[in-house]
C-alpha positions, 0 to 999 in steps of 0.5 A: 889709196883705194882710188889710186889702186883702181886707177892703176888696175884700169890702166893695167887692164887697158894695156892688156886688152890693147896688147890682145887686140894688137896685130900679133904675128898670126899666120893662116895658111891652107896647104896644097892638100887642104890642111889648114894651118894657124901659127901664132908666134909668142915671144912672151913665153917659153911654152908651145901648144901644138894642136890638131883639130878635126871636124869629127864628132858624134853629130856626124855619125851614122846609126851604126857608128854611134860613139865611133868618133870617141872610140877613134880618139882612144884608138889613136893612142894605141900605137902608130906606124912608127911607134909602139902603144904608150911610146908617144905619151912616155916621150912627151912626159919625159920631156916635161910636156903633157898630151891629151885629146877630147871628143865632142858633138862637133869636133875632136882634137889632140894636143900637146903642151911642151917647152919650145925646145921640143915643139918639133917632136910634139908636131911629129908625135901628133902627125904620127898619131893622127895620120899614121895610126896602126888601127890593127884588128888586135887593137880594136879588139883590145880597146872595145872592153876598155870603152865599154867599161867607160860606158858602164861608168857613164851609165852608172853616173846619175848626172851623166844620165840626166844630161843624156836624157836632157839632150834626148828630149831637147833634140828630135831631128839631129844627132845631138840626141845621141850621147857622144860615147855611143851605145853598148850595141854599137860599140860591141858591133864595131869591126876593124874595117868599120873603124878604119873606114871611118878614120880614112874617110873623116881624118882627111887633109881637107878636114884637118886644122893644125895649130901651133902657138908659142915661142916658135919661128913661123917659117920653121913651123910652116916648113915642118908642117909641110914636110909632115901634114902637107904630105898626107893624101886622102879623099876630100871631106868636109862635115855636112851642114848640120840641120837646125831643129824645128822651133820648140813650141811645147814643154818637154819634161822628164823626172828621173828617180835614183836611190843614191840621190839625196838632193835634186838636180834640175836642168832647164833650158831653151833652144839657142842659135848656132855658134855660127849665127851672128847673134851668138856672141850676145848669148855669151854676154847674157850668160855672164850677166845671169850665171857667171860668178858670184856677182851674177844675177842667179847666184845673188838671187838664188844661191845667196838667198838660200833657194839653191846650193849651187847654180850654173849654166849658160850658152851651150854652143853647137854647130847646130841648134844650141841650148841656153841652160840653167842647172841647179842643185837644191833640196827636193822640197825646194824645186818648185819654189826655185823654178818659180823664182827663176822664171820670175827673174827672167820675166822681170828682165823681159818686161823691164829690160837689162840696165845698160851699165849691167851689160857694159860691165858684163862685157868688160868682165868677159874681155878681161877674163879672155885676155888672162886666159890667153896668156896660156898658150893652150887656151890661145891655140884652142881658141883658134882651133875651135874657131876654124873647126866649129865656127868655120871662121878664124875671125871668130877668134881674132875678132872676139874681143871686138865682137864682144865690145859691139854687142848691143843691149837690144841683142841681149834682150831680144834673145831673152824674150824668147825664153818663155814658159811654154817652150823649154826642156826640163829634166829633174834628177830626184831621190827615189820615192819612198 
């Protein structure tokens, strides 16, 4: 009976993967004003995800603009030429939808998930927000204390301080060393003119990607986008090339002591290729093997054997130099033995290789999880928006499953061999010394 269940499950997964790889109706178009458009028809759902992506993030900010990408995300919810503050959120929620946004080092995006009867409204709302925000002097003044309070909470959180410290140590040349939220001195000195100048120079048609996924008609969607985003004018802007960090050839280490901490939080990481590097997909497979889930190597060897209370991490992808991270929580007195065991495991795989069946099983798990994740229209849209905005290539999304299938054993092992005991970054968050 168990064997029959396994066979049936394999058939179900094979059909699901085949469906994911089939030529679904995906339309990719660039409008005359430079806006990129991706529309994916999905007749298997009644939901629609509408997303607007921008190559706008903290990596592209100047010294007096630190945190401004994040600040603008707040500002775009503060009313538009056509709507009052809070009106769009109210209308979306009244229709049973949800609306939100996110800012990272490399991108910013705004998204609405809603029933397919209201996709035009969702598109209109995001058009208003991302092309016609009020950005008034009054709203800039109103938002400053709100963002400063968010910064206070960020700084009061020891784990946030750990990651800020890690990135400051790991990056010496590029803006990844600066926190996305910015600094108090820069936020306090934002002027309304600076905010408006940043918006109109970065939120331009050539730097915009509109994604619509769900139960829609492509022709209708394209017509609506042409009548909204297609009418926007603005100067040409594309994010500049992000410089890569110099190869790290030393250990960078810092310990942080906080009175409210009772356990040890440790981040250890190595430089990794850009998400745009052809080898990046191999790191996704390595992450699956070492850190993803209860079957992963580190969970079995460190969590199950009592070294740590939890362990996570993996490939932290960026447009520029990325990181491959191990992050664990343990008792302070176990930090050294845990670190030693972590390095032993890495060295063992470097010397003996990773069994081929382990790599193949990891690839299957990634593909299966990807198939199920994309059943949700928001995940499906996010994959497309991320591909165009961050990797610079829609094929990263459309061919992701095929690329995972083609990952070779030696590609995974070649990167693993670069994780040495003299080229990593480490930050420890520890209880205050008595």
